[in-house]
C-alpha positions in Angstrom: 97.0 96.3 112.3 97.4 100.1 112.7 100.8 99.8 114.4 102.4 97.7 111.6 101.2 100.4 109.2 102.5 103.3 111.1 105.9 101.6 111.3 105.9 100.9 107.6 105.1 104.4 106.7 107.6 105.8 109.2 110.5 103.7 107.7 109.6 104.6 104.2 109.3 108.4 105.1 112.4 108.4 107.2 114.8 106.6 104.9 113.2 108.3 101.8 114.2 111.5 103.3 117.8 110.4 104.0 118.1 109.4 100.4 116.7 112.5 99.0 118.8 114.9 101.1 122.2 112.8 100.2 122.6 111.7 103.7 122.4 108.0 103.1 125.3 108.4 100.6 127.3 109.8 103.6 126.4 107.0 105.9 127.4 104.4 103.4 130.6 106.2 102.8 131.3 106.3 106.5 131.2 102.4 106.7 127.6 101.9 107.5 126.5 99.2 105.2 123.2 97.7 104.5 123.3 94.9 107.2 124.1 97.5 109.9 121.3 99.5 108.6 119.1 96.6 108.8 120.0 95.9 112.3 119.3 99.7 113.2 115.8 99.0 111.4 114.9 95.8 113.1 115.6 96.8 116.8 112.7 99.3 116.9 110.7 97.0 114.8 111.1 94.3 117.4 109.9 96.5 120.2 106.8 97.2 117.9 106.3 93.5 117.4 106.4 92.8 121.1 103.6 95.5 121.6 101.5 94.1 118.8 102.1 90.6 120.2 100.8 91.8 123.6 97.7 93.3 122.0 97.1 90.3 119.6 97.6 87.5 122.1 96.4 88.9 125.5 94.8 92.5 125.4 92.4 92.2 122.5 91.0 88.8 123.6 90.3 90.4 127.1 88.7 93.5 125.5 86.5 91.3 123.3 85.5 89.3 126.4 84.6 92.5 128.4 82.6 93.6 125.5 80.7 90.3 125.2 80.0 90.6 129.0 78.6 94.3 128.3 76.2 92.9 125.8 75.0 90.3 128.1 74.2 92.8 130.9 70.6 93.8 130.9 71.4 97.2 132.2 73.9 97.9 129.5 71.8 96.5 127.0 69.3 99.2 127.8 71.9 101.9 127.2 73.2 100.2 124.1 69.8 99.8 122.5 69.0 103.6 123.3 65.4 102.9 124.3 64.5 105.7 126.6 61.3 105.4 128.5 58.4 107.8 127.6 59.7 108.6 124.1 59.0 107.5 120.7 62.0 106.3 118.8 62.6 105.2 115.2 65.2 102.6 114.4 66.2 100.7 111.5 66.1 101.0 107.7 62.3 100.3 107.5 61.4 102.9 110.1 60.3 100.7 113.0 58.9 102.6 115.9 59.4 101.8 119.7 57.7 103.2 122.7 58.0 102.0 126.4 56.2 103.7 129.3 59.0 102.8 131.8 62.2 100.7 132.0 63.6 99.4 135.3 67.1 98.6 136.5 67.0 95.1 135.0 66.4 96.3 131.5 62.7 95.1 131.5 60.3 97.6 129.7 56.7 98.1 130.5 53.8 99.5 128.3 55.4 98.5 125.0 54.3 99.8 121.6 56.0 98.5 118.5 55.1 99.6 115.0 56.8 98.4 112.0 56.3 98.5 108.2 56.9 95.6 105.7 60.3 95.5 104.2 58.9 95.3 100.6 58.5 98.8 99.0 55.2 97.9 97.3 53.5 96.4 100.5 51.4 98.6 102.6 51.2 96.3 105.4 51.8 97.7 109.0 52.3 95.6 112.2 51.3 97.2 115.5 52.3 95.1 118.5 51.4 96.1 122.2 52.6 94.3 125.4 52.5 94.7 128.9 56.2 94.1 129.3 59.4 93.0 127.1 63.1 92.7 127.2 65.8 92.7 124.6 67.8 89.5 123.9 70.9 89.2 121.8 72.0 86.4 119.8 75.7 86.7 119.8 76.5 83.9 117.3 74.1 85.5 114.6 74.8 89.1 115.6 71.1 89.8 115.7 68.8 91.2 118.4 65.4 90.1 119.5 62.7 91.7 121.8 60.8 89.1 123.9 57.3 90.5 124.7 54.7 89.1 127.2 50.8 89.5 127.5 50.0 91.6 124.4 48.2 91.9 121.2 49.5 92.0 117.5 47.6 93.6 114.8 48.8 93.3 111.1 47.1 94.8 108.0 46.9 97.7 105.5 45.7 101.0 106.8 42.1 101.7 105.5 41.4 97.9 104.7 39.2 95.6 106.9 41.3 92.3 106.2 43.6 92.5 109.0 44.8 89.9 111.6 44.7 90.0 115.4 46.9 87.8 117.4 46.8 87.6 121.3 49.8 86.1 123.0 51.2 85.5 126.3 54.7 85.4 125.2 56.0 86.6 121.9 59.6 87.3 120.2 60.1 89.6 117.4 63.4 90.5 115.5 64.6 94.0 116.1 65.7 95.4 112.6 69.3 96.4 112.4 70.2 100.2 112.1 73.4 102.2 111.7 73.2 102.9 115.5 73.3 99.0 116.1 76.1 97.3 118.2 79.0 96.1 116.1 78.9 92.3 115.8 81.5 90.7 118.1 83.0 87.4 117.3 83.0 84.9 120.2 86.3 83.2 118.8 88.1 86.5 119.4 87.1 86.6 122.9 88.9 83.2 123.8 92.2 83.2 125.4 95.2 82.2 123.4 95.6 79.2 125.7 92.1 78.1 124.8 92.7 78.4 121.0 96.0 76.4 121.4 94.1 73.5 123.1 91.2 73.5 120.7 91.1 71.5 117.3 88.4 73.5 115.7 89.1 75.0 112.3 87.8 78.6 113.4 90.1 78.3 116.6 93.0 77.3 114.6 92.6 80.1 111.9 92.2 82.5 114.8 95.3 81.4 116.5 97.4 81.6 113.4 96.0 85.2 112.8 97.2 86.3 116.2 100.7 85.0 115.7 100.8 86.4 112.3 100.5 90.1 113.3 104.0 90.3 115.1 105.5 88.6 112.2 103.9 91.1 109.9 105.8 93.8 111.8 109.2 92.5 111.1 108.6 91.5 107.4 106.8 94.8 106.6 109.9 96.6 108.3 112.2 94.9 105.9 109.9 95.6 102.9 109.9 99.3 103.9 113.7 99.5 104.1 114.2 97.8 100.7 111.4 100.3 99.1 112.7 103.3 100.8 115.6 103.9 98.3 114.9 106.9 96.0 116.7 109.8 94.4 116.4 113.7 94.8 114.7 113.9 91.4 112.1 111.1 92.3 111.3 112.4 95.8 110.5 110.5 98.9 106.8 110.0 98.2 107.2 108.0 95.0 107.4 104.7 96.9 104.5 105.4 99.1 101.7 104.0 96.7 103.6 100.8 95.7 104.4 100.3 99.5 100.6 100.7 100.3 99.7 98.1 97.6 102.1 95.6 99.0 100.7 96.2 102.5 97.1 95.8 101.3 98.0 92.6 99.6 99.8 91.2 102.5 96.8 91.7 104.9 94.2 90.6 102.4 96.1 87.5 101.7 96.3 86.7 105.5 92.5 87.5 105.8 91.7 85.2 102.6 93.9 82.2 104.1 92.0 82.9 107.6 88.8 82.6 105.9 89.6 79.3 104.1 91.0 77.8 107.3 87.9 78.5 109.1 85.9 76.6 106.6 88.2 73.7 107.0 89.9 74.0 103.5 93.7 74.7 103.5 94.2 76.9 100.3 97.9 77.0 101.0 100.2 74.4 102.5 101.4 75.8 105.8 98.5 78.2 106.1 99.6 81.7 106.9 103.2 80.8 107.2 103.2 80.2 103.5 102.0 84.0 103.1 104.7 85.2 105.4 107.4 83.2 103.7 106.4 84.5 100.2 106.5 88.2 101.3 109.6 87.6 103.4 111.3 86.2 100.2 110.1 89.1 98.2 111.5 91.6 100.8 114.9 89.8 100.7 115.1 90.0 96.9 114.2 93.8 97.1 116.8 94.2 99.8 119.8 92.1 98.5 118.7 91.7 94.8 120.2 95.0 93.5 123.7 94.1 95.0 123.8 90.7 93.7 122.9 92.0 90.1 125.5 94.6 90.4 128.1 92.1 91.3 127.0 89.7 88.7 127.3 92.4 86.1 130.9 93.3 87.2 131.8 89.5 87.2 130.7 89.2 83.5 132.6 92.3 82.5 
């Protein structure tokens, strides 16, 4: 998504400067027409599209797959959860405190102490859990983390009151509250190879496949849009078209994302899926590019 945006801004700024300095008029007077200018624009855009296709279809799924392997590695999970042995650590919005006497190479923690407050502000309940050992587990589908404890005791009640409960357990699993330092949720679908998505009939896989092929197409269409919107005058300056260009880019990307969400749910909001969005923006770019010339010819023909 960054490379198409960078190319889009680069074309707007570069051709805008040529228009402001009057150099574009000299190019047109020298026999370089709009079609040749379009060719000069689409050649580097094609190179960027190939690079984006490589990232979208191959490199990004490989990277996501590696990140999932990292999350499944117990030793890596120890580092990602930042639980250091012999140190009290506060995590989460509700100030959950964790402590472990020692952590081995497999990520198993010994001598655990967990203190957490109730999520409701009006409640004064505090839960204190001790365990001989425990280990972090990650639910990749839900994007949540749990800690599995063994051989411990759980105390729950309000400080100063006698009405509290005591639970002794051999095995106990507790949700770890999310924090700003938590690992970003990784989609399992994005880790699948493009070949696996092609062979799959699931709605989510189909949507992800269309999204991957959409990104290279986005580069070419945005290049044409930028070329069409770069025309300006010295009085207006070359920055006047930046804001409308950004709006078109944002609407373009959000439209693709909205269609993908609908496809993942099994509801095809547009016939043709994301191809319809590409066609509409391609049609808009062609109208912006060729429209003024046809209007000028039509007016001269009427005269």
